[in-house]
N, C-alpha and C positions, 0 to 999 in steps of 0.2 A: 896320523893316528893308524900306528903301526906295533906290533910285536915281533918276537920271534917264535919260530915254531922246530921242532926237529924232527926229521921224516927217517922211518926205518925200511930201507929200500928190502923187497922182498925177490921181484923178478920182472922182466920185461911183460907188459901186457898185449901179448902177441896171438892169442887164442881167437878161434873164430867166434864174432859175436859179442868181443869186448869193446866197451866203449869208454869213455871218460865216464865215472862214477860206478862203472859195473864192480859186482864183487868179486875179488880175486883172492887166492891162498896159495902158499909155499911152503914144503918141509923143508925145515932147516934144522939139523942137528936132531933129528928123529923127533922134531915138535912142530907141527902144523902151525902155523902162523896165517891170519885173515887179515885182509886188507882190502883198499878200494883202487881202481885205476885212477891217474892224474895224470896231467901233461906237467912234464919237467921243463928245465929253463931254456931247454933246446928245441922245445914241442914234440917230444916222444912219449909215447904213451906208456907208463912205468905201473907196477903194482907195488905199493907200498901203505903203512900206516902212521899214524901219528904217535911218536912216543913219547915227546914232551913239550911244552910250552914255557915261554918266558916272556915278561913284560919288556918295554923297550928299554929301559934302564938295566936289564940282566939281574933284577933285583928280586924276582918272585918265581923262581924254576918251579915247573910242576911236570913229575913223571908219572906215565899211564901204564897200567899193568899192561902186559901183552895179553892176557887171559881176559882183560876187560872189554867193554863195547870197543868197536873199532870206529876211530876218527880217521878221518881222510887227511892226506897230507897236502899242503897248500900249492896251489897252481905256480910253476914258476922254480919248485923246490930242485936244486941240482941234483937230487939223488938218481943216479943210473946205473949204479952198481954196488956190490955188497957193501953194507955199513950205515952208518946215521949221518945225516946232512942236515944242517942248519940253513935257514934262509928266513927272511921277514913274512910277514903275515898280516891280514886285516884282524882288529878287535874282533872277539867272539861278543856277539849280542845274545842276550836274553834278560829274564826278570832277575834284578839284584835285590829283590826284596825278603827278606830271609823268612817273613813269616808266610810268604805268599805259597801257596800250594804249587804253582810253577818256578819255585827259585832255582836258580841255577847256580852253581856253586862256582862254574867255571867262567861266566858271563864276565864281561869285562866294560861291555856298554850296555846300559838300561833302556829296554825299551817298553814302555809301558803297556804296549798291546799284547807282549807275552806273557803279561802276568795275568792270572786269574780275575783279580782285581784291577784293573789299570790303575797303577798310581807312579807320580815323578818321585824321581829319587836324583838328587845332587845335579838339578841341569844346571848348563852352561855352555859356552862357546868351547868346542872341542879341538878346533884348528888353531894350532899356533900363530898363523899368518891374521887371526883375526886381532883388532884392537881391545878384544874384551875377552881375550882368549883365559880360560881358566884351566890350569893342569889338574886341579882336585874333581872339576865336573866329571860325572858319569853318565848323562844324560844330554843328548844334542840340543842346544837350543840355539837362538839367534846368535849368529855372529856379524859383528858392524867392522866394518872395512873404512879405511879413508875415502869420504864421498864430497863431491863438490855442490854446491848447492846454497840455497837461501837459509840462513840460521835464524834471521828476525821472526821470531813468532808473532808479530802485527801484522808483517806482508801478506798479501792473497796469495803468493807463492810460495809460503813457509815450508821447508822439508826438513821434517822432525828426524830424519835419519842423515841429513847432511852434518858433515864435521870440519868442512873446509868452506867458509864464505866465500862466494863468487864476489866480484866487483864488477862494475859497466865496462872495465876496460879488461878484465880477466873473466874469462866466460860470461860475457854480458848476458847472453841468453837465459844463464842461471842466476842473476842477480835479482835482488830482493825488488818487489813491485810495491809501493803504496797503497794500502786501501783507502777507496773513496767510496763508499756507500751511497746508493741512489738506484733510482729507476733506471735499469740497464734494457727494460723492453723497448722496442723501437716504436714509433706510433703508428708506420705501416703495417698493417694487421698481416701484411704478405712480404714482408722484408726480408732479402735474402732466399726467398723461396724461388724457386725455378718454375718458369711458366709451364713446363710440360709435368709438373706435379700434379697427380690427380685430386680434384677439388679445387684447383687452384682460383683464388678470387671467385667462390661459389656463396659467400655470405650474399644473403637477402633480407630484405624486410617486405612486409605487406603493405600494399596501398589501393588506391580506388575505390573504396566500398561505398554502396549507396544504401545502406541499410537494409531491414528485412526484405526479401524479394529482389534485392539489387543483385550486381555482379559480384564474382567472388574476387576476392583481394588477389591482386597482379603482383607478379615478384619483380622487385629492383633491386639491383646491384648495390651492397653497402661497399665503401669504400673508406669510411671516413676512419678516425684515428680508433685506433686499440688501448691507447692509453691516454693519460692527461698529463702527465707529468715525467716524460721521458728526459734523462740527462744523458746527454752523450759523454760525457766525463767520468760517468761512475763506472766502477768495476765491480762492485759487489751489489747485487740485485736486492734492494729493500725497498719497502714502501711504495709500491707502484699502486697508483690508482686506476682501475680500469675503466674506461671509458663506458658509461652507461647510458646509452641513447634513450631520452624520454623526455615527458615534460616538465618543466620545471618552475611551473607557474602555480603555486598554491590554490588559486582561486579557478584554474580550471579543472573540468570533469574529471578529465584522467591524468590528473598530478600525480608524479610519481616521485617518491621522497628518496628514493634510492639513485634516481637521476644524477647524472654527472656532466652530462653533456647533450645540449641540444642543438643539432647541426640542421635540422628540419623543422618544419612547422607541424610539430607533432601535438602541440594543446588543441582541445577539443573545449568549446565554449559549454557551460553549464546550462543547461536547458531544461526544466522539470516538466514532467507530462506524464502521458501515458504510452508506453512502447509496446504494448500487445497490437499485433497488426490487425487491422480491419480486412473485411473481405477483399478488395481491391489489391491488399499486400500480402496475403496469406499465402501459404506454401502451395504447391499444385496439386497437393492431396487433399485440401479442404475442400469440401462440399456443402452445399447449401439446399435442404432438402424443402425449406418453406421460403418463402419469397415475401409473403405479406403478412404482418403483425396482426394479430386478433386485439392485442390489448396497447393499441397507439399511443394512450395515454401514459404506460409503463415503458413499453419497448417502441419509439417512434420510429425505429428503421424496421430490418427484417429481423426477426424474432431471434434467429439462431446465427445472428452476426456477432464474432468473437469480442468486439468491442466496439464503441460508438465515438469515442474520442481520441483515436490514433493520429498522431502527428509525427510528421517524418523530421522534422527538426529536433524532436526531443532525444535528449542525450541522457536523461537520470529519470528513471522510473518511477512513478509515485502510485500506487495501487487505487489509493481513492480518488484519482482522477480518471479512474476507467470505467464506462458504465457496460457491465457485461451483463448477458443474458444468463438466468438459470430456469432450467427446463422442469416442469413439476405440477402435482396437481393444486391447484389455486382453491378449490372447494373444500371449504371447512369443517364440512357435514361427510365428506368421502375419507374412507379409511387410510388413502396413502396421500393425504393433506400433507402439504409441504409450506409452512408459513415463510419461507425464503425464497419460494419460486417467484419470477417474474415472466415468465411463459408458459401458459396454460399447455398441458400435455393431457394424456389419459387419465380419467378419474375412475375410481372404482367404488360402488356401494357396497354396504355390507349384505350377502346374499348368501344363505345357506344353499348346501348341495351336497353332492358325493364326489370327493376329490381323490378317492381311491383309484390309483389306475387299472387295478386289477378287476374291478366291477364292471359290469355289462354297460351303466350308465355314469360312466366317468366323465366329470363336468358337468352335469346334468343337476336342475335346481328341484327335482322332483324322481320318484320311482315310477312315473310313466312311462319313461324313454327305454326302448331297448337296444339302444346304440350309444356311443360316446358321443355328447354335445358339442358343439362349436359355434358359441355364443357371440355375439357384439359384446365389445368393452363393457356397454352400459347393462349388460344382462348377465355378465360372467360371476360364476359361483366363486365367492371368495372365502368362505368359511365350511369347513366339513362337518358333515354329520353321518354316522355310520347308519343311522336307521333309513336313510334315504337312498342307502347304496342296494342295485339289486345285483343280486350273483349268477341268475340263470334266468332265460325266457321261455322254458320250457312249463307247460300247463299244469297245473297239480289235478290229481285225480279226482274225478266225479265222487260226490259222498256217497255212500252205501244209503241204501234205502231205509227208511224209517223201520224200527220195529214195531209190531203191531202191539196195541195198546194192552196190557193184561187188564183182567176182568178185575173187577173191584176196586179201581184206582181212577182218580180225577186227573185229566191233564191240565197243567200250567204252562203257557206259551209265552215268552220273552223276545221281544224283538231288540235285538242289541246292535249298537253302531259304534265303531273306533277309527280315530285317524289322528295324525299328528300335525300340527301346526307350528309357525315361528312366530310365536308372540311370549309375552311376558305373563306370568300366572296370574298377575293381579287385572290385566285386560281382560284375560278369559273370562276369569269369575263376574267381572263386572258386566260381560256381556252374556252372562249365563240365561237370562230370560229370552234374549235372542236366540242362542241357540236352541234352546228348549223348541220355542215356539217353530223354527225351521224346522226342526225334527217331526214334530205333529204334521205340519204342513205338507212336508213330503211324504209322509206315510198315508195320510189321506184315510183314518183309519174307519172301516166301516161301522158307524154309528158314533163317530166320533173317538177322539184321543184326547182327553185333559191334559192340559199343560202341567197342572200339578201333580200327574202321576208319573212324570218322567223324572228318572235319576240319573243325575248330572254328576260326575267323577272329573275332575282336572288335575292331572299329575306333572309337576314338572320334571323332565327327564335330565335337563341340563343346562346350562349356560353358559355363555363366553363373554368376555370382555375384552374388545377389540380397541385399541388405544394408538392412535398414530398421530403424530402433533399434539395439536391443543385440543381434539375432539376425541370423547370419550362415546363409543357405540355399543351400548349392552343388547343382549338379544338372548332369549330362552326358545326351547323346544318344549311345548306342551303337548300330552297326551289327552285326548278329549275321549272320554266313554258315557254313551248315553243309552239308558234302556227304558222298556215299558212294557209291562205285563198286560195282555190281552186275554177277553175271555175265551177264546176258545183257538185251536190250532189254524182253522180255516181263516179267522181273521188275521191271526198272526202272519200266516202266508200273505193274505191279500197286503197287508201293510209293507211286508218286507220287499214284494215285488214293486210296490209302489214306489218305497224308499230306494230301491237300484234304480228304478228308471227316470227319478227326479235326480239324483247327483253321480249318477254313471259310476264308472268302477275305476277312474283313473283320478290323480291330485289335481289334474287341472279342472276336469268336470267340476269335481267337490267344489273347488275354489271358485268357479263361476257362479255354482248353484249359490254358496254362502255369501257373495257379493250382492246375488240378487234379492237374497232375503235380508239383507242391508247389514252382513256381518264381511265385510272385508279383510283380510287376513290371507297371509303365506301358507298353503298347504303342502305339507312336505311328502307325505305317503297317501297311497291310494285308499280309498276307506273299506273297511273291514263291515260286513254287513252279514248277521245271522240271526238264528232263532235260538234260544235255548228252552229245550222241554224238560220240564220236571213232573215225575208223576208222584201225587199224592193219594194215600191209601184212602178209600169214601168212607166215612162215617155211617157204623150199622145201625138200623131203626129198628130191629126187632129184636126182643127180649125171649122169644122161644124159640130161638134156634138150637139145633140139637148140639149133644155133648161137643162133637167134634168140632163145631162150628163155633162153640165157645170157646173151644181151645185154639182155634185159630184166631181168633178174636184177641184173645188174650196174649197171644204169641205176637200177636201185631203191635198190639197196645207198649209191650214191653219193649218191642224193638225200636219205636218210636221214642218213648221215653229214654232210652239208653243211648240213641243217637242225639237227642238233644243236650245229656247230660255231657256226652265226648264233645260236642259243639261248643259248650259253655268253658270246659277245660282248655279246649284249644283257643278260645278267645282270651281265658286269663293268662295263659301263658304269651300271646301275641301282643296282649295288652303290657306285661311286665317286661317283653322285648323292645317293643316300640318307646316306652319310657326310659329306658337305658340307652335307648339310640336318637334321643331327642335331641341331641346336639344336632343330628345329622338328618332325620328324618321327623316332619309335622305333620300332621293330619286332624283336620277339623270336620266335623260334621255340621253341614250347613242346611237344615231341614231336610229337604230329598237329595242333596247331593253332597259329595266328597271331594276335598280338595286337598290333594297329595303333594308334598314336595320331598323330591328324593336326589340324593347326590347323583351328578352322573356318572352311570356306568352300572347302577342298581337297577335298572328299568330291565 
């Protein structure tokens, strides 16, 4: 792979700093010629430039203009004095694709990497010594030379580049070896491995377990076979069957369909039963807070025992064979009743109270309390009622003294009583006579208080329906209002004082008074007791009054008539409003009582 080059000598490269490849120049016949420093055939550093090239056959001469780009002379050119000198050179490499941006018209050997778009161009063997030498090739490719080896494609040591077949007597180590497929893995898992190799014979299997709570599996060295079909004559690895240790008995509990060898007693007999450990075999973290069963006919052992039928010999778990305990409330009337419970725990009954943590009486069943309540489970509040909550313990200011009675009017005094109870509206209405009788008994009115004069109003403020398990526990909050009109302010004051003395000023004291009167009910709020005073103009009995007195009477009568009309108009509006809301609010006049049903939140 060579060609020829013609070098034009310019001068010796003997200036300071000049080395091979340095630019140099010389003026000849008043013309400046540029070149580069190169090594001559004797190793001297000369200045020259390439003036022409030719191929190895001398059939493609090319001359370079001295005013064109400088091309260096090849190393070893004999140019050492004035003149032009011819010498061999290596072929010029470049991109020979004519339409490529990097095309080099002087390139003689194509190198795809020199192209802007790497592309092959006439590849072939460029070396004449190669068996596949191609004189027309322009890109270097693989050259094949005489090679001794196995030329049989079926042999295990076939050499695709071999051109001369070896024989057992001639280059025997390169002779063909017949193929023998089979398992070439030795049965010893550490065959051919040096004992000093890290992890040498470190394989193991677990053994000596005694079940839950027993000792841990111990490590036993495993030294058995790694394959089960080793063929010492095979030289091509094929179809090895890995040795998979395991139980190969289909009737065993731990039968392994993938097992291929059973060198130990791996099989475990199938014994069906409960595998949940009992207390004796439970882990160290297990604790038994209750040691005596309160329902021995259901749980004959300790109620919190995890199981009743654990058996160490069991190898297959069957949940239906375990007698486990379930904790919960077994009282069907409780709000947390659990029909699946087998061990009795705490049961909670329906009990109204305040459950707002911001209230003063949080957790209390009435507003009698001035601090949070911590009650036994049997008395704990389970349902919230906002009307029971108390938000302050500061005392209300004393009421102002009554205004003096104006002249010419009569005073009507009405004693009023109000409280909230936990009951249904139907129960309260059914007990109306009892409430009325208790009311007049407590007041002990001077001269007597007829029960028939007591106005009774029951208003259902809201209701809740609590459903737990199979039981449904309904409850309501009913506001009770009772009043009676007495003949004088003094009589009303006496009745009020007697009423306060009889029922007290707390929900607890009122509840006790009602129970004593034969009305057992849960009282939620302290009673509100007061006197409502109404001033009514006194009717005039003299027709001889002065003109001004007549005017006053006329004005008074007109005011009364106007007030009555206004009340009738308001009553008509209210009747129209309540009829439109009849789907939400019902009100029925029952003799001297009102029964009112209001949606929760409207009171």
